[in-house]
TORMI-598130 format. One record per residue (C-alpha): residue in three letters; x, y, z. Coordinates in steps of 0.02 Angstrom, whole numbers, plus 50000, padded with zeros to 5 digits. Example, Ala and Ser with C-alpha at 12.3 -4.5 7.8 and 13.67 -1.06 7.14 Angstrom:
<rs>
ALA; 50615; 49775; 50390 $
SER; 50684; 49947; 50357 $
</rs>
This chain:
<rs>
UNK; 52846; 54193; 55581 $
UNK; 52911; 54090; 55729 $
UNK; 52983; 53961; 55609 $
UNK; 53075; 54097; 55513 $
UNK; 53149; 54172; 55672 $
UNK; 53201; 53999; 55732 $
UNK; 53288; 53958; 55569 $
UNK; 53376; 54127; 55564 $
UNK; 53426; 54105; 55746 $
UNK; 53506; 53936; 55709 $
UNK; 53601; 54007; 55560 $
UNK; 53659; 54156; 55664 $
UNK; 53714; 54048; 55812 $
UNK; 53901; 54078; 55781 $
UNK; 53879; 54267; 55790 $
UNK; 53763; 54253; 55940 $
UNK; 53889; 54142; 56029 $
UNK; 54031; 54259; 55980 $
UNK; 53939; 54400; 56069 $
UNK; 53886; 54301; 56224 $
UNK; 53951; 54131; 56278 $
UNK; 54125; 54147; 56206 $
UNK; 54153; 54301; 56313 $
UNK; 54114; 54201; 56471 $
UNK; 54172; 54020; 56454 $
UNK; 54354; 53963; 56458 $
UNK; 54332; 53844; 56310 $
UNK; 54201; 53945; 56219 $
UNK; 54302; 53931; 56058 $
UNK; 54281; 53742; 56062 $
UNK; 54094; 53761; 56084 $
UNK; 54097; 53879; 55936 $
UNK; 54138; 53732; 55822 $
UNK; 53971; 53652; 55869 $
UNK; 53883; 53818; 55837 $
UNK; 53963; 53828; 55664 $
UNK; 53909; 53650; 55623 $
UNK; 53728; 53688; 55673 $
UNK; 53733; 53846; 55567 $
UNK; 53806; 53753; 55418 $
UNK; 53677; 53613; 55424 $
UNK; 53532; 53736; 55441 $
UNK; 53597; 53844; 55298 $
UNK; 53616; 53693; 55184 $
UNK; 53439; 53634; 55224 $
UNK; 53362; 53805; 55192 $
UNK; 53470; 53875; 55051 $
UNK; 53551; 53721; 54977 $
UNK; 53714; 53764; 54889 $
UNK; 53654; 53938; 54838 $
UNK; 53751; 54036; 54969 $
UNK; 53906; 53928; 54945 $
UNK; 53908; 53963; 54758 $
UNK; 53878; 54148; 54788 $
UNK; 54016; 54164; 54918 $
UNK; 54141; 54066; 54814 $
UNK; 54112; 54182; 54666 $
UNK; 54113; 54347; 54760 $
UNK; 54217; 54332; 54920 $
UNK; 54404; 54342; 54882 $
UNK; 54449; 54329; 55066 $
UNK; 54369; 54156; 55067 $
UNK; 54496; 54093; 54940 $
UNK; 54638; 54159; 55048 $
UNK; 54565; 54065; 55196 $
UNK; 54560; 53904; 55093 $
UNK; 54745; 53926; 55053 $
UNK; 54787; 53961; 55236 $
UNK; 54693; 53808; 55297 $
UNK; 54778; 53700; 55165 $
UNK; 54951; 53761; 55216 $
UNK; 54912; 53740; 55401 $
UNK; 54856; 53560; 55373 $
UNK; 55017; 53527; 55276 $
UNK; 55119; 53604; 55418 $
UNK; 55024; 53500; 55546 $
UNK; 55074; 53340; 55456 $
UNK; 55249; 53399; 55411 $
UNK; 55315; 53464; 55577 $
UNK; 55169; 53488; 55696 $
UNK; 55057; 53637; 55731 $
UNK; 54927; 53690; 55861 $
UNK; 54768; 53590; 55834 $
UNK; 54668; 53728; 55920 $
UNK; 54727; 53856; 55795 $
UNK; 54691; 53744; 55645 $
UNK; 54519; 53699; 55713 $
UNK; 54472; 53883; 55731 $
UNK; 54532; 53928; 55556 $
UNK; 54441; 53782; 55475 $
UNK; 54279; 53816; 55569 $
UNK; 54286; 54002; 55525 $
UNK; 54323; 53963; 55343 $
UNK; 54175; 53845; 55330 $
UNK; 54060; 53978; 55403 $
UNK; 54126; 54113; 55285 $
UNK; 54101; 53992; 55140 $
UNK; 53917; 53958; 55170 $
UNK; 53849; 54098; 55279 $
UNK; 53706; 54202; 55205 $
UNK; 53774; 54372; 55255 $
UNK; 53610; 54461; 55214 $
UNK; 53552; 54404; 55387 $
UNK; 53677; 54524; 55468 $
UNK; 53560; 54673; 55468 $
UNK; 53605; 54839; 55545 $
UNK; 53480; 54814; 55687 $
UNK; 53553; 54644; 55729 $
UNK; 53731; 54710; 55729 $
UNK; 53680; 54847; 55851 $
UNK; 53602; 54720; 55968 $
UNK; 53750; 54601; 55960 $
UNK; 53873; 54742; 55992 $
UNK; 53780; 54816; 56140 $
UNK; 53754; 54645; 56221 $
UNK; 53937; 54596; 56197 $
UNK; 53994; 54763; 56269 $
UNK; 53888; 54736; 56425 $
UNK; 53945; 54556; 56449 $
UNK; 54130; 54590; 56422 $
UNK; 54128; 54738; 56541 $
UNK; 54040; 54635; 56676 $
UNK; 54165; 54493; 56657 $
UNK; 54317; 54606; 56670 $
UNK; 54245; 54704; 56816 $
UNK; 54201; 54542; 56907 $
UNK; 54372; 54463; 56881 $
UNK; 54483; 54614; 56912 $
UNK; 54388; 54734; 57025 $
UNK; 54265; 54625; 57122 $
UNK; 54363; 54463; 57141 $
UNK; 54540; 54538; 57127 $
UNK; 54597; 54388; 57025 $
UNK; 54770; 54394; 56947 $
UNK; 54764; 54409; 56757 $
UNK; 54826; 54230; 56729 $
UNK; 54679; 54154; 56826 $
UNK; 54541; 54231; 56720 $
UNK; 54425; 54110; 56626 $
UNK; 54506; 54177; 56466 $
UNK; 54684; 54243; 56460 $
UNK; 54677; 54430; 56491 $
UNK; 54775; 54479; 56334 $
UNK; 54664; 54393; 56203 $
UNK; 54514; 54445; 56307 $
UNK; 54575; 54624; 56293 $
UNK; 54585; 54601; 56104 $
UNK; 54405; 54538; 56104 $
UNK; 54345; 54690; 56203 $
UNK; 54445; 54810; 56094 $
UNK; 54363; 54732; 55940 $
UNK; 54190; 54755; 56016 $
UNK; 54234; 54935; 56059 $
UNK; 54292; 54985; 55884 $
UNK; 54139; 54901; 55806 $
UNK; 54029; 55002; 55926 $
UNK; 54120; 55161; 55876 $
UNK; 54102; 55118; 55692 $
UNK; 53914; 55100; 55718 $
UNK; 53903; 55263; 55813 $
UNK; 53992; 55358; 55675 $
UNK; 53886; 55288; 55534 $
UNK; 53710; 55276; 55609 $
UNK; 53585; 55415; 55575 $
UNK; 53460; 55379; 55714 $
UNK; 53509; 55482; 55867 $
UNK; 53448; 55351; 55991 $
UNK; 53550; 55214; 55906 $
UNK; 53702; 55328; 55895 $
UNK; 53691; 55362; 56082 $
UNK; 53668; 55179; 56130 $
UNK; 53815; 55121; 56024 $
UNK; 53925; 55263; 56087 $
UNK; 53887; 55210; 56266 $
UNK; 53933; 55031; 56217 $
UNK; 54097; 55101; 56150 $
UNK; 54133; 55191; 56315 $
UNK; 54084; 55040; 56420 $
UNK; 54191; 54918; 56322 $
UNK; 54336; 55042; 56320 $
UNK; 54336; 55047; 56509 $
UNK; 54327; 54856; 56511 $
UNK; 54483; 54856; 56402 $
UNK; 54573; 54969; 56525 $
UNK; 54528; 54848; 56666 $
UNK; 54617; 54705; 56575 $
UNK; 54784; 54800; 56591 $
UNK; 54838; 54730; 56422 $
UNK; 54971; 54855; 56368 $
UNK; 54997; 54788; 56192 $
UNK; 54810; 54789; 56157 $
UNK; 54798; 54966; 56226 $
UNK; 54925; 55019; 56095 $
UNK; 54830; 54932; 55956 $
UNK; 54666; 55007; 56016 $
UNK; 54735; 55185; 56020 $
UNK; 54807; 55162; 55846 $
UNK; 54640; 55095; 55781 $
UNK; 54547; 55243; 55857 $
UNK; 54668; 55365; 55778 $
UNK; 54646; 55284; 55607 $
UNK; 54456; 55283; 55623 $
UNK; 54450; 55467; 55672 $
UNK; 54569; 55517; 55531 $
UNK; 54464; 55424; 55403 $
UNK; 54305; 55499; 55475 $
UNK; 54371; 55677; 55474 $
UNK; 54435; 55663; 55296 $
UNK; 54275; 55588; 55225 $
UNK; 54141; 55683; 55321 $
UNK; 54093; 55865; 55335 $
UNK; 54089; 55879; 55524 $
UNK; 53971; 56000; 55607 $
UNK; 54037; 56026; 55785 $
UNK; 53912; 56094; 55912 $
UNK; 53941; 56154; 56089 $
UNK; 53829; 56013; 56149 $
UNK; 53935; 55879; 56066 $
UNK; 54095; 55961; 56130 $
UNK; 54031; 55965; 56309 $
UNK; 53968; 55786; 56300 $
UNK; 54134; 55723; 56233 $
UNK; 54229; 55824; 56364 $
UNK; 54124; 55756; 56508 $
UNK; 54140; 55576; 56446 $
UNK; 54329; 55588; 56420 $
UNK; 54358; 55669; 56590 $
UNK; 54245; 55542; 56676 $
UNK; 54330; 55391; 56599 $
UNK; 54502; 55466; 56630 $
UNK; 54467; 55496; 56816 $
UNK; 54397; 55320; 56841 $
UNK; 54538; 55239; 56743 $
UNK; 54685; 55339; 56813 $
UNK; 54735; 55217; 56952 $
UNK; 54739; 55067; 56833 $
UNK; 54832; 55159; 56695 $
UNK; 54957; 55238; 56817 $
UNK; 54995; 55071; 56897 $
UNK; 55027; 54989; 56727 $
UNK; 55135; 55133; 56667 $
UNK; 55238; 55129; 56827 $
UNK; 55266; 54943; 56803 $
UNK; 55320; 54973; 56623 $
UNK; 55442; 55108; 56679 $
UNK; 55515; 54992; 56810 $
UNK; 55538; 54852; 56682 $
UNK; 55623; 54974; 56564 $
UNK; 55744; 55028; 56701 $
UNK; 55780; 54845; 56743 $
UNK; 55823; 54809; 56561 $
UNK; 55938; 54961; 56553 $
UNK; 56029; 54895; 56707 $
UNK; 56052; 54725; 56623 $
UNK; 55908; 54629; 56703 $
UNK; 55816; 54540; 56562 $
UNK; 55712; 54431; 56679 $
UNK; 55558; 54540; 56664 $
UNK; 55401; 54525; 56559 $
UNK; 55469; 54642; 56426 $
UNK; 55645; 54574; 56443 $
UNK; 55586; 54396; 56415 $
UNK; 55493; 54452; 56258 $
UNK; 55651; 54532; 56192 $
UNK; 55746; 54370; 56221 $
UNK; 55612; 54273; 56125 $
UNK; 55624; 54391; 55977 $
UNK; 55814; 54384; 55977 $
UNK; 55810; 54194; 55975 $
UNK; 55699; 54184; 55820 $
UNK; 55838; 54197; 55687 $
UNK; 55935; 54058; 55775 $
UNK; 55782; 53945; 55786 $
UNK; 55734; 53955; 55602 $
UNK; 55913; 53940; 55538 $
UNK; 55907; 53827; 55382 $
UNK; 55716; 53814; 55399 $
UNK; 55668; 53988; 55342 $
UNK; 55539; 53939; 55210 $
UNK; 55427; 53819; 55309 $
UNK; 55477; 53859; 55488 $
UNK; 55502; 53737; 55631 $
UNK; 55322; 53699; 55682 $
UNK; 55310; 53620; 55854 $
UNK; 55492; 53566; 55841 $
UNK; 55551; 53739; 55896 $
UNK; 55552; 53677; 56077 $
UNK; 55685; 53549; 56034 $
UNK; 55784; 53685; 55946 $
UNK; 55775; 53794; 56103 $
UNK; 55845; 53648; 56203 $
UNK; 55989; 53632; 56081 $
UNK; 56024; 53819; 56083 $
UNK; 56028; 53821; 56273 $
UNK; 56156; 53682; 56282 $
UNK; 56259; 53777; 56155 $
UNK; 56253; 53929; 56270 $
UNK; 56161; 54036; 56142 $
UNK; 56005; 54074; 56246 $
UNK; 55981; 54111; 56431 $
UNK; 55928; 53992; 56569 $
UNK; 55771; 54096; 56599 $
UNK; 55712; 54081; 56418 $
UNK; 55751; 53895; 56415 $
UNK; 55656; 53865; 56578 $
UNK; 55508; 53970; 56520 $
UNK; 55481; 53859; 56366 $
UNK; 55370; 53986; 56278 $
UNK; 55209; 53923; 56199 $
UNK; 55224; 54069; 56078 $
UNK; 55339; 54217; 56046 $
UNK; 55227; 54363; 56100 $
UNK; 55236; 54433; 55924 $
UNK; 55123; 54362; 55789 $
UNK; 55243; 54401; 55647 $
UNK; 55391; 54318; 55732 $
UNK; 55283; 54173; 55794 $
UNK; 55222; 54138; 55617 $
UNK; 55395; 54145; 55540 $
UNK; 55466; 54030; 55675 $
UNK; 55327; 53900; 55664 $
UNK; 55264; 53923; 55486 $
UNK; 55411; 54003; 55398 $
UNK; 55414; 54139; 55266 $
UNK; 55261; 54063; 55182 $
UNK; 55163; 54079; 55345 $
UNK; 55219; 54260; 55367 $
UNK; 55163; 54303; 55190 $
UNK; 54992; 54225; 55222 $
UNK; 54977; 54326; 55384 $
UNK; 55018; 54487; 55294 $
UNK; 54886; 54443; 55164 $
UNK; 54758; 54427; 55305 $
UNK; 54792; 54610; 55346 $
UNK; 54811; 54679; 55170 $
UNK; 54674; 54590; 55071 $
UNK; 54525; 54654; 55174 $
UNK; 54587; 54832; 55147 $
UNK; 54601; 54804; 54959 $
UNK; 54419; 54747; 54952 $
UNK; 54348; 54912; 55019 $
UNK; 54315; 54994; 54850 $
UNK; 54128; 54954; 54849 $
UNK; 54106; 54941; 55038 $
UNK; 53975; 55035; 55138 $
UNK; 54034; 55162; 55269 $
UNK; 54001; 55038; 55411 $
UNK; 54095; 54899; 55321 $
UNK; 54239; 55019; 55289 $
UNK; 54255; 55075; 55469 $
UNK; 54244; 54899; 55541 $
UNK; 54373; 54833; 55418 $
UNK; 54497; 54974; 55445 $
UNK; 54477; 54970; 55634 $
UNK; 54493; 54780; 55653 $
UNK; 54642; 54769; 55536 $
UNK; 54729; 54913; 55626 $
UNK; 54692; 54840; 55797 $
UNK; 54750; 54663; 55758 $
UNK; 54903; 54719; 55659 $
UNK; 54971; 54826; 55801 $
UNK; 54917; 54705; 55939 $
UNK; 55014; 54571; 55843 $
UNK; 55176; 54662; 55884 $
UNK; 55165; 54605; 56066 $
UNK; 55041; 54460; 56063 $
UNK; 54976; 54319; 55951 $
UNK; 54790; 54351; 55916 $
UNK; 54791; 54223; 55775 $
UNK; 54845; 54085; 55894 $
UNK; 54689; 54100; 56005 $
UNK; 54524; 54029; 55945 $
UNK; 54421; 54171; 56018 $
UNK; 54514; 54310; 55929 $
UNK; 54527; 54210; 55767 $
UNK; 54338; 54195; 55763 $
UNK; 54315; 54380; 55802 $
UNK; 54426; 54436; 55658 $
UNK; 54373; 54309; 55526 $
UNK; 54186; 54311; 55561 $
UNK; 54170; 54499; 55544 $
UNK; 54291; 54523; 55400 $
UNK; 54240; 54364; 55310 $
UNK; 54051; 54366; 55331 $
UNK; 54011; 54552; 55338 $
UNK; 54140; 54675; 55274 $
UNK; 54192; 54579; 55116 $
UNK; 54014; 54555; 55052 $
UNK; 53913; 54663; 54933 $
UNK; 53835; 54825; 54993 $
UNK; 53669; 54767; 54926 $
UNK; 53661; 54629; 55055 $
UNK; 53658; 54752; 55200 $
UNK; 53531; 54881; 55150 $
UNK; 53398; 54796; 55255 $
UNK; 53390; 54886; 55423 $
UNK; 53248; 54780; 55493 $
</rs>
């Protein structure tokens, strides 16, 4: 029995690390590569090529990931690309290719979600409330960290809506509330928008597919929870909204040297940067193009000095660095998981819809597919759990 638990633990290391260490350490995504290698070796020793053959024949998302990795490697050689991004995609693809998804039982998912909700809340509370650190000094950048917490939160809500055991429903709902407050603490406005959109989509799907029996007890509980979280969160939300209003007024008066104003300048510069390179993009050479545009007087001094590492919009960032081909592959990452829901279980359906909604909207103001942590979160869950057969997840033990 101990040997079996040890072997399963080694195979599940990437998911365990995703729910623990990667939420704490600055370079947890680099450590994840080692976790994936350990999992791969253990899986090959125990299962041989069985899981690889099965996943290749049944998981359509895996083939998309192979194509993406191939194109990224070509882009890396052709005009340069982030090695961190490529490393995360390749590691995630290898795990999706060989992972025995039957190990992701309902009980395990509950444990991983609750633990990750507790850890992420403690980290955000420690950084923002206890230590009063500015958002750019956190161990992990506050925006991708907000995306991680929002992902944990929607998975917790998905569990709460699909579980039948009242104790498990309560625990996962509390994990949802706890991680939601952690997300508010991050003050990540773009992620807030994606999170609200994901919640709305989940609730619409739930209300249209379930016969809901509303009791006074559930109404009162929901009311108390919402009021409590609202009261606690009001100072943080009010402060962020006031800042947003001030930035909007600055832009109206012609001052573009604000956080939002700088983003608008990045987006406006994109068509000029990819001129004559629309198909494949500019890769890492976009910095040289920015230099040229500045000396031509086509972009501002502020944007030139800022030298953006990315364009605070995943769609624009992909088309600038990876061209139209890259943008099409990104859209496929959002569309394909949704097209594979025909035979999905309710839990698989909710997690897929919520993660796709969250990442798609968050991509309007950030680049979740440029950060190793958020790449792993999206690809692990959608690649190893939601795109697999229902029959592999009937075991609740």
